[in-house]
N, CA, C and O atoms as a GROMACS GRO file, in nm:
protein
  304
    1UNK      N    1   0.067  -0.141   0.014
    1UNK     CA    2   0.006  -0.001   0.000
    1UNK      C    3   0.080   0.134   0.024
    1UNK      O    4   0.136   0.164   0.129
    2UNK      N    5   0.072   0.214  -0.092
    2UNK     CA    6   0.133   0.314  -0.085
    2UNK      C    7   0.096   0.408   0.014
    2UNK      O    8  -0.021   0.429   0.047
    3UNK      N    9   0.219   0.480   0.075
    3UNK     CA   10   0.159   0.599   0.158
    3UNK      C   11   0.104   0.733   0.080
    3UNK      O   12   0.176   0.800   0.006
    4UNK      N   13  -0.008   0.757   0.101
    4UNK     CA   14  -0.080   0.871   0.039
    4UNK      C   15  -0.067   1.011   0.129
    4UNK      O   16  -0.130   1.111   0.095
    5UNK      N   17   0.000   1.010   0.219
    5UNK     CA   18   0.021   1.134   0.282
    5UNK      C   19   0.117   1.227   0.240
    5UNK      O   20   0.236   1.199   0.227
    6UNK      N   21   0.069   1.337   0.219
    6UNK     CA   22   0.194   1.466   0.161
    6UNK      C   23   0.227   1.548   0.281
    6UNK      O   24   0.147   1.611   0.349
    7UNK      N   25   0.359   1.540   0.299
    7UNK     CA   26   0.405   1.656   0.411
    7UNK      C   27   0.486   1.777   0.320
    7UNK      O   28   0.570   1.768   0.229
    8UNK      N   29   0.427   1.889   0.381
    8UNK     CA   30   0.472   1.997   0.286
    8UNK      C   31   0.576   2.074   0.364
    8UNK      O   32   0.548   2.110   0.479
    9UNK      N   33   0.707   2.106   0.306
    9UNK     CA   34   0.811   2.145   0.360
    9UNK      C   35   0.774   2.321   0.386
    9UNK      O   36   0.750   2.394   0.290
   10UNK      N   37   0.773   2.381   0.556
   10UNK     CA   38   0.729   2.478   0.610
   10UNK      C   39   0.872   2.550   0.632
   10UNK      O   40   0.876   2.672   0.645
   11UNK      N   41   0.981   2.478   0.636
   11UNK     CA   42   1.087   2.545   0.712
   11UNK      C   43   1.134   2.700   0.633
   11UNK      O   44   1.200   2.787   0.690
   12UNK      N   45   1.091   2.707   0.514
   12UNK     CA   46   1.157   2.844   0.505
   12UNK      C   47   1.084   2.925   0.459
   12UNK      O   48   1.128   3.015   0.387
   13UNK      N   49   0.948   2.913   0.491
   13UNK     CA   50   0.832   3.012   0.498
   13UNK      C   51   0.841   3.134   0.583
   13UNK      O   52   0.902   3.123   0.689
   14UNK      N   53   0.799   3.228   0.558
   14UNK     CA   54   0.782   3.352   0.621
   14UNK      C   55   0.670   3.310   0.762
   14UNK      O   56   0.592   3.214   0.767
   15UNK      N   57   0.691   3.404   0.856
   15UNK     CA   58   0.600   3.385   0.963
   15UNK      C   59   0.432   3.456   0.890
   15UNK      O   60   0.330   3.459   0.959
   16UNK      N   61   0.436   3.496   0.773
   16UNK     CA   62   0.292   3.543   0.729
   16UNK      C   63   0.269   3.442   0.644
   16UNK      O   64   0.150   3.412   0.635
   17UNK      N   65   0.352   3.373   0.569
   17UNK     CA   66   0.340   3.263   0.501
   17UNK      C   67   0.298   3.142   0.572
   17UNK      O   68   0.225   3.060   0.516
   18UNK      N   69   0.344   3.123   0.707
   18UNK     CA   70   0.284   3.006   0.768
   18UNK      C   71   0.170   3.059   0.847
   18UNK      O   72   0.103   2.975   0.907
   19UNK      N   73   0.145   3.151   0.854
   19UNK     CA   74  -0.013   3.198   0.911
   19UNK      C   75  -0.124   3.176   0.805
   19UNK      O   76  -0.226   3.114   0.834
   20UNK      N   77  -0.105   3.223   0.693
   20UNK     CA   78  -0.170   3.195   0.576
   20UNK      C   79  -0.218   3.087   0.532
   20UNK      O   80  -0.336   3.069   0.500
   21UNK      N   81  -0.104   2.989   0.526
   21UNK     CA   82  -0.095   2.824   0.505
   21UNK      C   83  -0.216   2.759   0.586
   21UNK      O   84  -0.308   2.692   0.542
   22UNK      N   85  -0.188   2.798   0.724
   22UNK     CA   86  -0.248   2.762   0.838
   22UNK      C   87  -0.393   2.784   0.844
   22UNK      O   88  -0.485   2.709   0.877
   23UNK      N   89  -0.389   2.899   0.807
   23UNK     CA   90  -0.564   2.931   0.767
   23UNK      C   91  -0.612   2.880   0.674
   23UNK      O   92  -0.720   2.823   0.690
   24UNK      N   93  -0.557   2.882   0.560
   24UNK     CA   94  -0.604   2.794   0.416
   24UNK      C   95  -0.633   2.645   0.429
   24UNK      O   96  -0.729   2.595   0.371
   25UNK      N   97  -0.525   2.557   0.524
   25UNK     CA   98  -0.566   2.444   0.528
   25UNK      C   99  -0.699   2.428   0.613
   25UNK      O  100  -0.793   2.359   0.574
   26UNK      N  101  -0.696   2.499   0.736
   26UNK     CA  102  -0.796   2.509   0.815
   26UNK      C  103  -0.947   2.528   0.735
   26UNK      O  104  -1.048   2.464   0.767
   27UNK      N  105  -0.943   2.591   0.667
   27UNK     CA  106  -1.067   2.645   0.595
   27UNK      C  107  -1.156   2.506   0.490
   27UNK      O  108  -1.273   2.494   0.452
   28UNK      N  109  -1.012   2.410   0.470
   28UNK     CA  110  -1.067   2.354   0.362
   28UNK      C  111  -1.050   2.191   0.436
   28UNK      O  112  -1.070   2.084   0.378
   29UNK      N  113  -1.013   2.209   0.558
   29UNK     CA  114  -1.025   2.070   0.649
   29UNK      C  115  -1.141   2.033   0.707
   29UNK      O  116  -1.208   2.118   0.765
   30UNK      N  117  -1.181   1.906   0.701
   30UNK     CA  118  -1.271   1.865   0.805
   30UNK      C  119  -1.233   1.807   0.953
   30UNK      O  120  -1.315   1.771   1.038
   31UNK      N  121  -1.104   1.807   0.964
   31UNK     CA  122  -1.054   1.804   1.078
   31UNK      C  123  -0.917   1.856   1.109
   31UNK      O  124  -0.836   1.826   1.021
   32UNK      N  125  -0.870   1.921   1.205
   32UNK     CA  126  -0.769   1.984   1.244
   32UNK      C  127  -0.718   1.977   1.397
   32UNK      O  128  -0.800   1.960   1.486
   33UNK      N  129  -0.570   1.992   1.426
   33UNK     CA  130  -0.551   2.025   1.581
   33UNK      C  131  -0.380   2.030   1.586
   33UNK      O  132  -0.292   2.010   1.503
   34UNK      N  133  -0.382   2.062   1.705
   34UNK     CA  134  -0.229   2.129   1.738
   34UNK      C  135  -0.200   2.044   1.827
   34UNK      O  136  -0.289   2.008   1.904
   35UNK      N  137  -0.042   1.982   1.841
   35UNK     CA  138   0.019   1.903   1.916
   35UNK      C  139   0.111   1.995   1.995
   35UNK      O  140   0.155   2.095   1.939
   36UNK      N  141   0.140   1.971   2.110
   36UNK     CA  142   0.274   2.032   2.226
   36UNK      C  143   0.378   1.933   2.262
   36UNK      O  144   0.374   1.838   2.340
   37UNK      N  145   0.464   1.975   2.190
   37UNK     CA  146   0.576   1.876   2.274
   37UNK      C  147   0.644   1.914   2.384
   37UNK      O  148   0.728   2.002   2.364
   38UNK      N  149   0.630   1.874   2.496
   38UNK     CA  150   0.735   1.943   2.621
   38UNK      C  151   0.798   1.822   2.672
   38UNK      O  152   0.729   1.756   2.750
   39UNK      N  153   0.905   1.782   2.645
   39UNK     CA  154   0.992   1.674   2.682
   39UNK      C  155   1.027   1.677   2.856
   39UNK      O  156   1.085   1.588   2.919
   40UNK      N  157   0.988   1.772   2.895
   40UNK     CA  158   1.020   1.789   3.042
   40UNK      C  159   0.876   1.721   3.128
   40UNK      O  160   0.870   1.703   3.250
   41UNK      N  161   0.766   1.689   3.027
   41UNK     CA  162   0.661   1.627   3.094
   41UNK      C  163   0.623   1.502   2.998
   41UNK      O  164   0.544   1.419   3.044
   42UNK      N  165   0.666   1.488   2.891
   42UNK     CA  166   0.641   1.356   2.773
   42UNK      C  167   0.714   1.355   2.686
   42UNK      O  168   0.733   1.458   2.622
   43UNK      N  169   0.782   1.232   2.655
   43UNK     CA  170   0.838   1.226   2.499
   43UNK      C  171   0.759   1.221   2.369
   43UNK      O  172   0.800   1.221   2.253
   44UNK      N  173   0.614   1.216   2.424
   44UNK     CA  174   0.494   1.204   2.315
   44UNK      C  175   0.434   1.343   2.326
   44UNK      O  176   0.448   1.426   2.416
   45UNK      N  177   0.363   1.352   2.209
   45UNK     CA  178   0.329   1.492   2.173
   45UNK      C  179   0.200   1.466   2.220
   45UNK      O  180   0.144   1.360   2.193
   46UNK      N  181   0.126   1.590   2.316
   46UNK     CA  182  -0.005   1.593   2.370
   46UNK      C  183  -0.081   1.704   2.254
   46UNK      O  184  -0.024   1.800   2.202
   47UNK      N  185  -0.188   1.673   2.237
   47UNK     CA  186  -0.321   1.743   2.186
   47UNK      C  187  -0.318   1.880   2.256
   47UNK      O  188  -0.337   1.884   2.377
   48UNK      N  189  -0.296   1.989   2.186
   48UNK     CA  190  -0.303   2.135   2.256
   48UNK      C  191  -0.450   2.178   2.208
   48UNK      O  192  -0.483   2.227   2.100
   49UNK      N  193  -0.545   2.140   2.340
   49UNK     CA  194  -0.674   2.186   2.342
   49UNK      C  195  -0.706   2.320   2.359
   49UNK      O  196  -0.704   2.362   2.474
   50UNK      N  197  -0.743   2.412   2.252
   50UNK     CA  198  -0.770   2.529   2.248
   50UNK      C  199  -0.827   2.583   2.103
   50UNK      O  200  -0.806   2.502   2.013
   51UNK      N  201  -0.886   2.688   2.067
   51UNK     CA  202  -0.969   2.758   1.972
   51UNK      C  203  -0.844   2.777   1.899
   51UNK      O  204  -0.736   2.791   1.956
   52UNK      N  205  -0.864   2.777   1.747
   52UNK     CA  206  -0.768   2.785   1.615
   52UNK      C  207  -0.690   2.926   1.619
   52UNK      O  208  -0.579   2.944   1.569
   53UNK      N  209  -0.776   3.038   1.694
   53UNK     CA  210  -0.728   3.190   1.699
   53UNK      C  211  -0.646   3.174   1.793
   53UNK      O  212  -0.542   3.236   1.772
   54UNK      N  213  -0.649   3.102   1.915
   54UNK     CA  214  -0.555   3.100   2.013
   54UNK      C  215  -0.410   3.029   1.998
   54UNK      O  216  -0.306   3.057   2.057
   55UNK      N  217  -0.437   2.915   1.890
   55UNK     CA  218  -0.323   2.864   1.849
   55UNK      C  219  -0.215   2.970   1.751
   55UNK      O  220  -0.093   2.982   1.760
   56UNK      N  221  -0.308   3.036   1.662
   56UNK     CA  222  -0.233   3.129   1.601
   56UNK      C  223  -0.151   3.221   1.678
   56UNK      O  224  -0.041   3.258   1.637
   57UNK      N  225  -0.206   3.266   1.802
   57UNK     CA  226  -0.156   3.357   1.888
   57UNK      C  227   0.000   3.286   1.947
   57UNK      O  228   0.092   3.355   1.991
   58UNK      N  229   0.003   3.140   1.935
   58UNK     CA  230   0.114   3.076   1.999
   58UNK      C  231   0.248   3.055   1.906
   58UNK      O  232   0.365   3.032   1.936
   59UNK      N  233   0.175   3.074   1.770
   59UNK     CA  234   0.291   3.086   1.644
   59UNK      C  235   0.355   3.168   1.671
   59UNK      O  236   0.303   3.275   1.702
   60UNK      N  237   0.521   3.149   1.671
   60UNK     CA  238   0.649   3.230   1.722
   60UNK      C  239   0.739   3.161   1.587
   60UNK      O  240   0.717   3.053   1.534
   61UNK      N  241   0.860   3.275   1.546
   61UNK     CA  242   0.934   3.239   1.455
   61UNK      C  243   1.006   3.080   1.500
   61UNK      O  244   1.034   2.997   1.414
   62UNK      N  245   1.023   3.061   1.612
   62UNK     CA  246   1.070   2.913   1.632
   62UNK      C  247   0.974   2.796   1.644
   62UNK      O  248   1.003   2.684   1.686
   63UNK      N  249   0.845   2.842   1.599
   63UNK     CA  250   0.764   2.743   1.633
   63UNK      C  251   0.783   2.636   1.504
   63UNK      O  252   0.806   2.685   1.393
   64UNK      N  253   0.775   2.511   1.516
   64UNK     CA  254   0.780   2.375   1.420
   64UNK      C  255   0.656   2.383   1.381
   64UNK      O  256   0.573   2.370   1.471
   65UNK      N  257   0.610   2.404   1.259
   65UNK     CA  258   0.473   2.382   1.172
   65UNK      C  259   0.501   2.261   1.100
   65UNK      O  260   0.603   2.251   1.033
   66UNK      N  261   0.424   2.178   1.110
   66UNK     CA  262   0.396   2.067   1.012
   66UNK      C  263   0.270   2.046   0.965
   66UNK      O  264   0.175   2.032   1.042
   67UNK      N  265   0.254   2.043   0.797
   67UNK     CA  266   0.128   2.030   0.771
   67UNK      C  267   0.121   1.901   0.681
   67UNK      O  268   0.215   1.868   0.609
   68UNK      N  269   0.021   1.839   0.688
   68UNK     CA  270   0.016   1.671   0.631
   68UNK      C  271  -0.098   1.680   0.557
   68UNK      O  272  -0.201   1.693   0.623
   69UNK      N  273  -0.108   1.676   0.446
   69UNK     CA  274  -0.230   1.652   0.349
   69UNK      C  275  -0.239   1.477   0.329
   69UNK      O  276  -0.180   1.405   0.249
   70UNK      N  277  -0.340   1.444   0.438
   70UNK     CA  278  -0.387   1.297   0.437
   70UNK      C  279  -0.484   1.260   0.308
   70UNK      O  280  -0.524   1.144   0.296
   71UNK      N  281  -0.514   1.341   0.229
   71UNK     CA  282  -0.635   1.298   0.128
   71UNK      C  283  -0.753   1.286   0.175
   71UNK      O  284  -0.797   1.379   0.244
   72UNK      N  285  -0.822   1.184   0.154
   72UNK     CA  286  -0.984   1.188   0.194
   72UNK      C  287  -1.005   1.039   0.268
   72UNK      O  288  -1.009   0.937   0.199
   73UNK      N  289  -1.016   1.036   0.401
   73UNK     CA  290  -1.023   0.893   0.461
   73UNK      C  291  -1.152   0.865   0.418
   73UNK      O  292  -1.248   0.940   0.401
   74UNK      N  293  -1.140   0.736   0.402
   74UNK     CA  294  -1.269   0.646   0.388
   74UNK      C  295  -1.320   0.663   0.252
   74UNK      O  296  -1.434   0.629   0.221
   75UNK      N  297  -1.218   0.727   0.153
   75UNK     CA  298  -1.288   0.726   0.033
   75UNK      C  299  -1.282   0.580  -0.033
   75UNK      O  300  -1.206   0.490   0.003
   76UNK      N  301  -1.379   0.571  -0.140
   76UNK     CA  302  -1.333   0.431  -0.194
   76UNK      C  303  -1.246   0.421  -0.281
   76UNK      O  304  -1.212   0.310  -0.321
   0.00000   0.00000   0.00000
């Protein structure tokens, strides 16, 4: 089975481009979430439970942004 996930390289995007991409992704997605990784608490990512606008408030220059297009789940 082929991996249908598409990972977008966001490393060289400006902060404005990252914000715009995240907003566009949210607008076309049927599910989104943010994770937090704090290795002083756990080696696993933890779901970051807050509103999308609050998540954008946490977006800083050193934030690691991962965008994955997982296609359409459950499609025939």
